[in-house]
C-alpha positions as CSV (number, residue, x, y, z in Angstrom):
1,M,24.1,-24.3,-63.6
2,N,25.0,-28.1,-63.5
3,R,24.2,-28.4,-67.1
4,R,26.5,-25.6,-68.0
5,I,29.3,-27.2,-66.0
6,G,28.7,-30.5,-67.7
7,Q,29.0,-28.8,-71.1
8,W,32.2,-27.2,-70.2
9,L,33.7,-30.5,-68.9
10,M,32.6,-32.2,-72.1
11,A,34.3,-29.5,-74.2
12,L,37.5,-29.7,-72.1
13,A,37.5,-33.5,-72.5
14,V,37.2,-33.2,-76.3
15,I,39.9,-30.6,-76.4
16,A,42.2,-32.7,-74.3
17,T,41.5,-35.8,-76.5
18,L,42.2,-33.8,-79.7
19,S,45.2,-31.8,-78.4
20,P,47.9,-34.4,-79.1
21,G,46.7,-34.8,-82.7
22,C,46.5,-31.0,-83.2
23,S,50.0,-30.4,-82.1
24,Q,51.5,-32.5,-84.9
25,A,52.8,-30.7,-88.0
26,D,51.0,-33.2,-90.3
27,S,48.4,-32.2,-92.9
28,R,44.9,-31.2,-91.9
29,A,43.5,-34.5,-93.2
30,S,45.9,-36.4,-90.9
31,V,44.8,-34.3,-87.9
32,E,41.1,-34.9,-88.7
33,R,41.7,-38.7,-89.1
34,T,43.5,-38.7,-85.8
35,A,40.7,-36.8,-84.1
36,G,38.2,-39.2,-85.6
37,D,40.2,-42.2,-84.5
38,A,40.3,-40.8,-80.9
39,I,36.6,-40.3,-80.9
40,H,36.0,-43.8,-82.3
41,D,38.3,-45.3,-79.6
42,A,36.5,-43.3,-76.9
43,S,33.1,-44.6,-78.0
44,I,34.4,-48.2,-77.9
45,T,35.7,-47.6,-74.3
46,M,32.3,-46.0,-73.3
47,R,30.4,-49.0,-74.7
48,I,32.5,-51.5,-72.8
49,K,32.4,-49.5,-69.6
50,T,28.6,-49.1,-69.8
51,T,28.2,-52.9,-70.4
52,Y,30.4,-53.6,-67.3
53,L,28.3,-51.1,-65.3
54,F,25.1,-53.0,-65.9
55,N,26.6,-56.5,-65.5
56,G,25.8,-57.9,-62.1
57,H,28.9,-60.0,-62.0
58,L,31.6,-57.4,-62.6
59,N,32.6,-54.4,-60.5
60,P,33.2,-51.7,-63.1
61,F,35.1,-49.5,-60.6
62,R,37.9,-52.1,-60.5
63,I,38.3,-52.5,-64.3
64,N,40.1,-49.9,-66.4
65,V,39.5,-49.9,-70.1
66,D,41.9,-48.3,-72.6
67,T,41.3,-48.3,-76.4
68,R,43.9,-47.3,-79.0
69,G,43.2,-48.0,-82.7
70,G,40.5,-50.5,-81.9
71,V,42.8,-52.5,-79.5
72,V,41.3,-52.7,-76.0
73,T,43.5,-53.1,-73.0
74,L,41.9,-54.2,-69.7
75,H,43.7,-53.4,-66.4
76,G,42.6,-53.9,-62.8
77,T,41.6,-56.7,-60.5
78,V,38.8,-59.2,-60.4
79,P,37.9,-61.9,-57.9
80,S,38.3,-65.0,-60.2
81,G,39.4,-66.3,-63.6
82,V,35.7,-66.5,-64.6
83,H,35.3,-62.8,-64.0
84,R,38.5,-62.1,-66.0
85,D,37.2,-64.2,-68.9
86,L,33.8,-62.5,-68.7
87,A,35.3,-59.0,-68.9
88,G,37.4,-60.1,-71.8
89,E,34.5,-61.6,-73.7
90,I,32.4,-58.5,-73.2
91,A,35.2,-56.4,-74.6
92,K,35.8,-58.7,-77.6
93,N,32.1,-58.5,-78.6
94,A,31.9,-54.7,-78.5
95,D,31.5,-53.0,-81.9
96,G,34.8,-51.7,-83.4
97,V,37.1,-53.9,-81.3
98,T,39.9,-55.5,-83.3
99,E,41.8,-57.1,-80.4
100,V,41.7,-57.4,-76.6
101,E,44.7,-57.4,-74.3
102,N,43.3,-58.8,-71.1
103,E,45.7,-57.7,-68.4
104,L,43.2,-58.1,-65.5
105,R,44.7,-59.7,-62.4
106,V,42.9,-62.2,-60.2
107,A,43.3,-60.8,-56.7
108,P,44.2,-63.4,-54.0
109,A,41.7,-63.9,-51.2
110,G,41.9,-60.8,-48.9
111,G,43.7,-58.9,-51.6
112,D,42.5,-55.9,-53.6
113,G,39.9,-57.8,-55.6
114,L,36.1,-57.6,-55.3
115,D,35.2,-57.6,-51.7
116,P,32.1,-59.7,-50.9
117,S,30.7,-56.7,-49.0
118,D,31.0,-54.5,-52.1
119,K,27.6,-53.8,-53.7
120,S,27.1,-54.1,-57.4
121,F,25.9,-51.0,-59.2
122,S,22.4,-52.4,-59.5
123,D,22.3,-53.2,-55.7
124,A,23.4,-49.6,-55.0
125,V,20.8,-48.1,-57.3
126,R,18.1,-50.4,-55.8
127,D,19.1,-49.4,-52.2
128,A,19.2,-45.7,-53.1
129,T,15.8,-45.9,-54.7
130,T,14.3,-47.7,-51.7
131,T,15.8,-45.1,-49.3
132,A,14.4,-42.2,-51.4
133,S,11.0,-43.8,-51.6
134,I,10.8,-44.2,-47.8
135,K,12.0,-40.6,-47.2
136,M,9.4,-39.3,-49.6
137,A,6.6,-41.4,-47.9
138,L,7.7,-40.2,-44.5
139,A,7.8,-36.6,-45.7
140,F,4.2,-36.8,-46.9
141,E,2.9,-38.6,-43.8
142,R,1.2,-36.2,-41.5
143,G,1.8,-38.2,-38.3
144,V,5.6,-38.4,-38.7
145,K,8.3,-35.7,-38.4
146,A,10.5,-36.9,-41.3
147,S,13.3,-34.5,-40.6
148,H,14.0,-36.3,-37.3
149,I,14.4,-39.7,-39.0
150,T,17.4,-41.0,-40.9
151,V,16.9,-43.8,-43.4
152,H,19.7,-46.2,-44.6
153,T,19.2,-49.1,-46.9
154,E,21.7,-52.0,-47.3
155,R,20.7,-54.8,-49.7
156,G,17.0,-54.3,-48.9
157,T,17.5,-54.0,-45.1
158,V,16.3,-50.6,-44.0
159,T,17.7,-49.1,-40.8
160,L,15.7,-46.2,-39.2
161,T,17.5,-44.0,-36.7
162,G,16.7,-40.7,-35.1
163,E,14.3,-39.5,-32.4
164,V,10.6,-38.9,-32.4
165,N,8.0,-37.6,-30.0
166,S,5.9,-40.8,-29.4
167,Q,5.8,-44.5,-29.7
168,A,3.0,-44.2,-32.2
169,E,5.2,-42.0,-34.5
170,R,8.0,-44.6,-34.2
171,Q,5.7,-47.4,-35.2
172,L,4.2,-45.5,-38.1
173,A,7.6,-44.8,-39.5
174,A,8.5,-48.5,-39.3
175,R,5.2,-49.4,-41.0
176,I,5.8,-47.0,-43.8
177,A,9.3,-48.5,-44.4
178,R,7.9,-52.1,-44.3
179,D,5.3,-51.2,-46.9
180,T,7.8,-49.7,-49.3
181,E,8.7,-51.8,-52.4
182,G,12.1,-53.4,-52.2
183,V,12.3,-53.6,-48.4
184,V,13.3,-57.0,-47.1
185,R,13.6,-56.1,-43.4
186,V,13.3,-53.1,-41.2
187,L,15.6,-52.4,-38.2
188,N,13.8,-49.7,-36.2
189,Q,16.3,-48.0,-34.0
190,I,14.3,-44.8,-33.6
191,G,14.3,-43.4,-30.1
192,V,11.3,-41.8,-28.3
193,R,11.9,-38.5,-26.5
194,G,10.9,-38.2,-22.9
């Protein structure tokens, strides 16, 4: 079902991208060239956004990338001039880019720039993976009722909450969390019933 929705969304995106070119009264060759250009620009944008996504120094959710005719325009906010320059250099080096208009703003301290508490994408993926690993380990452990335990991971620190039937079950849950790869520290806030 999700795959079918994804296919429909992709088809709608292509139609939306091609619609302005198709509404022109130009020749068919001109329409095809315009559609090809739109697809080429979209692939440049995708390459740049993907690179930002995997760069540990940039927050890709605060940088907008727009490509028209090979000219890339960057909008959004970054925490420093170094981040602004880095984003610009990455865009300049992407295949197919002819020019970069770097309109990124450096946000003043306390402004709308990258907040130090914001996690990078890689941190978020690492934490989600750690949480999932702990939940799976708890689910397969016979001495623990996993459905009564909530697991939250923040930069390698795991917080366990919930309520279990015994102190032994509480300690076992903490040991499982500590033994999981990627865990820096465990905060065991599980309560014991009774």
